N, C-alpha and C positions, 0 to 999 in steps of 0.2 A: 518728496518722492512718495512717501506713505500716503499723503493726502491725495496725490494724483492717482495712485493705485486704487484707493478707496472709491474715488469719484468714478473712475472708468468701470470698475467692477460693479458698483451700485447701478450704473447705467446699462448693465448687461453686456459690457465689452464694446460699447459704442457711445461716445460722449460728444454731444454737440456743444460748442462753446462760442459765445459772442465775446470777442476780446476788446470791444470798444471801451476805452477808458481803463483797460487792463494793462499793467506794465510788465506782465509776464512774457518772456521770450519762449513761446511754446516750441519752436523748432529746437532750441537748445535744450529745453526741458525734456523733450521726447528723446533726443540723442543721449542725454545723460541717463534717462530712465532705462533705455535699452542697454546701456553699458553697466547698469547697476545690478545688485543681487535681487532687486524687487521684481525684475522682469520674470513672468512665469515661464517655466521651461516649455519650449516648443511654440512660444508666442513672441511676437514683436509688436510694439506699439507704433502705429503709423499715423501721420498727420496728413489730412487732405482738405480740400476746399470744395464742399458739395455744390456751392453756387459760385461759379468762376467769376461772376460779376461782382461779388461781395467778398473781398479778402478778409473781412472781419469775422465772417462765419467760418469757424474751424470745426473739423471733425477728428476726434481721436478714437481710433478703434484698433482692436487686436487683429493681427493677421498671423497665419501660420508661419513659424520660423523652423523649417525642417532641418536646418543645420544642427540643431540640438538633438535631433532624433535619428540622424543617419551617421553611422561610423564608416570610416574608410576601410574597405575590405582588403584582404591580402591578395595581391595579384601576382601570379607566378610569372617571372620573366622567362622568355624563351631563350634557351641556351644556344650558343654558337653552333652553326652547322645543323640546326634543327630543320625539319621539313617546314616549308612555308606554304600557306594557303593562297587562294586566288587573289585576295586583296593585297597581300604583301607582294606577290609576284607582279600584279598589275602596277603597283607602286614602282618596282624596279624597272619595269618596261616603259613607263610613261615619263620620259626625260624632261618634258616641257614644264611640269609643275611639281617636281620633286622637292624643291627648296632645300636640298641637301647636296653637298659636294660628294664626289665619287668615293672618297675615302670613308665617309660616314654612312654610305648607303646601306651596307649590310646591317649595321646597328639600327638604323631607322626602320628597316624592314622588319627586324625582330621586335621592335617596339609595337609596330602595327600588328604583327602576328600575336603578340601578348594581349593586346586590347581585344582583338577578334576572338581569341580563345576564351578569355574571361567573360566576354559578352555572351558567348554561346553557353558558358557554364551557368550563367544567371538568367538565361532565357531571353536575351536581347538579340533581335535579328540585326544583322549587319548587311550593308550593301555598298557597292562601289559608287560613290557620288558622281564620279565622272560619267558613268554609264547612265545614271538617272538624268543628269543634265543633258546628255546627248539625246536621249529620247524626248526630253522636253523641247529641245530645239527642232528636232525632226517633226514634231507635232505642231510647230508654229509658235511655241512659247519662247520665253527668254530666260536665260540663266546667267549667273555671274561668271566672270572669266576663270576664277579659281574655285574649283569645286570642293577641294579638300581630299583627304585620303580614306576616310571611313565615315559612313553614315549609320547611325544607330536609330532604330525604330523604337520609340518610347510612348506607346499608347496614344497620347494626345499630341505628340510632336515628334520631330526628328532632330537629332543632334549630330552635327558634323564636326569631325576632328581632323586636325592637320598636324603633321610632324615637320618641324623646321630646324635648320641649323642656325645658331646664333652667329651673326657676322662679327668679325673683329674690326678694330678701328684702323683707319689709314687707307681705306679704299679710294683710289683716285677716280675722278669723274671721267667718263668716256670722252676722249678727245681724238677726233679723226684728222687733225691737222698738225703738222710739224713744220715750224718756220713758215707758216702761211700756205703750205702745200698740203693737199689732200693725201692722207696716208692710206692708200688702198690696203696695204698689208694689215694695218691696225683695224681698219673697218671690217675686213674679212674675218679677222680673229674674233671680233666682237660678235659678228653674225653667226659664228659657229658655236657660240655659247648657248646653253639651254634658255628657253624663253623666259623663265623666272629670273635668270641673271641679267638678260638683256634689258628687261623692263626696269631694272633698278637704276640704270644709267650710271652706275658706279661699279668698279671692280669689286667683286665679293671676296672678302678676306676670310678664309676658312678658320674655324676655331675647334671643330670637333665637338662642340657643345650643342646638345639637341634640346628641343622643347616640344611639348604637345600644346596645341592651341585649340580652344573651343570657339566655334562660330557663334556669333550673336544672330538674332533674327535678321534675315536677309543674307546670311552666309558671309558676313564680313569677319575674317578671322582675327579680330582684335579684342576678343573677350577674355576669358580666363586663360592663363598660361601656366604651365608647369615645366620649369627649366632645370637643367643641371645646376646644382649649387655646390659649394665647397664640401658640404657634408652628405648630400644626397644626390644620386643620379636621377635622371628622368624615369628610368625603370623603377627605382625605389618609390617614385611619387605617383605611379599609376593607380594606386589605391585612392589617392586624392582625386584623380580624374573620375573614377567611378563613383566616388562620393558626390562629386559635382553633378554627374549624370543622374544619379538617383534623386538628388534634391531637385534638379530641373524637372524630372518626371513628375515628382510629387507636386511641385509648384504649378506645372501645367495642368495637372488633374484638378488641383484646388481652384485654379483660375476658371477651368471649364465648369466646375460645380457652381462657382459663384455666378458665372454667366448664365448657367441653366436656371439657377434660383431666381436671378433677375428676370430672365425670360418668362419663367413660370409666374412670378409675381405680376409682371406686365400683362400676361395672358389672363390671369385671374381678375385683375383690375379691368381689363377690357371686357371680359365676359360679364362682370358685374355692371359695368357701364352700359353694355349692350342690353342687358336685362332691364335696367332702369330706363334706357332709351325706348325700349319697346313699350314699357308701361306708359311713359309720357306720350309716345306716339298714339297708343290706343286711347288715352285720355283726350288727346287732341281730336282723334277721329270721332269719339263719342260727342265731344262738345260741338264739333262742326255739324254732325248729323242732327243733334238736338236743336241747335240754332237754326238749321235749315228747316226742320219740321215746324219749329215754333214760328218762323217767319211765314211759312205757308198757312199755318193755323191762323195767324193774325190777319193775313190777307183774306182767308175764308170768313173770319168774323166780320171784316169790313164789307166783303161782298154780300154776306148774309144780311147784315144790317141795311145795306143799300137796297137789296131785294125786298126786305120787309117794308121799307119805306115806300118802295114802288107799289107794293101790294096795298099799303094803307091808302095811297092816293088813287088807286084804280077804282073807277066807278063803272067800268065796263064800256065806256063810250070812246075811249082813246085806243085805237088799234096799235099805234106805235108803242104805247105803254105796255101792251100785252107782249109785244116782241121783246121789249127790254126785260120784262119779268121772266120770260122763257129763257132768254140768254143768261140772265143772272142765276136762274136755278141750275142750269147746266154747269156754269163756271163754279158755283158754290159747291155742287156735288163733286166736281173734279178736285177742288181744293180742300175737301173734307179729309184730313189725314187720318181720322179715326175709323173710316170705312175699311181701309185696307192696311191697318196697323199690324205689323208682323215683327217677329224677333229680328233685331238688327244683325246683319251679316257684315263682318269686317274682314277684308282681305289681309293676308299676312303681309307685313311690311317688307319692302326690299331694303338692301343695304343703303341705297340713296335716300330712302324714305326716313330712315332713322338718323342719318348723318347730322341734321340740325340739332339733335337732342344729345349728341355725344360730347359736347364741350370742346370741340377741336380734335378729338380722337378720330382715327380712321375706323370705319366699320369693317375694313378688310384685313386688319391685323395691327399689332402694336408697332411694327416697323414700317407701315405703309401709310400713305396719305391719299 
């Protein structure tokens, strides 16, 4: 453990390892390290594979572990018969997705109100997720069937919460047939149930026990859960809910900062590659210009030598030879690059001009091709 700690910290918090021929189980080692007293407070060691194609190349690096830094706040539970705000009232009115039986509805509404009030106290905006999803559908978008009961706005993300009643055991499956005959009365009885109960396909057995569920990305409410226990009620555990909310907010901010840092690094690399590509393109321009002028100069020398030979052979008696000399003089004059030699003018390169010098990068940005 101490050796691993020393190696990671010496490497600046990021250690690349090639475990070929290494009999160390790094997954187990990282797990044990994170459970030990050697783990720095607020940090967790993570194992990743930078090159997915090579599972022998490992990377061990520290990531923020905000659970060390965030304490569960005290959340005041709303008393019975207290005034309820819009979200709690909307929950009581929306029978299709309450996920709570009639007897437990008042308590569930108070839990929602407790969450909303504490959110307002700590500066977190709340919204009705059903209204948000309805606007999304009206605008042509898609949304999941179950929206949840509270949406918290957390800087880089939103967090949705849902209150549910825990089902008891022994609920029978819906069966619309008795002795082979369709039981219309039973069918109508099922159809009168709230949508959340009909979708279960089993009779819901009430327990009176409630829980708060947090949505995972995509709004599937199978993430964190805080339920009634033998020693604590869900109301007693609302501080844990807000601890999770704060950790999620900090993790989202850290993820955004990492993404921004990666994007900035890519942009810096791209700008450096673009600058180098412009240098290489200008060098290619200069080389091409010089080779072109050198080629013209060599032709001028050849023509000049030919004209000189014509003049050496001219004794004034051959008219055709005079024509050839005159023609040669004109061509030699045109091919004399030193007569009109001026400062080279190179046009600024376009994005496509420098593409061949970028080593596969796009001149239009780090995420484009």
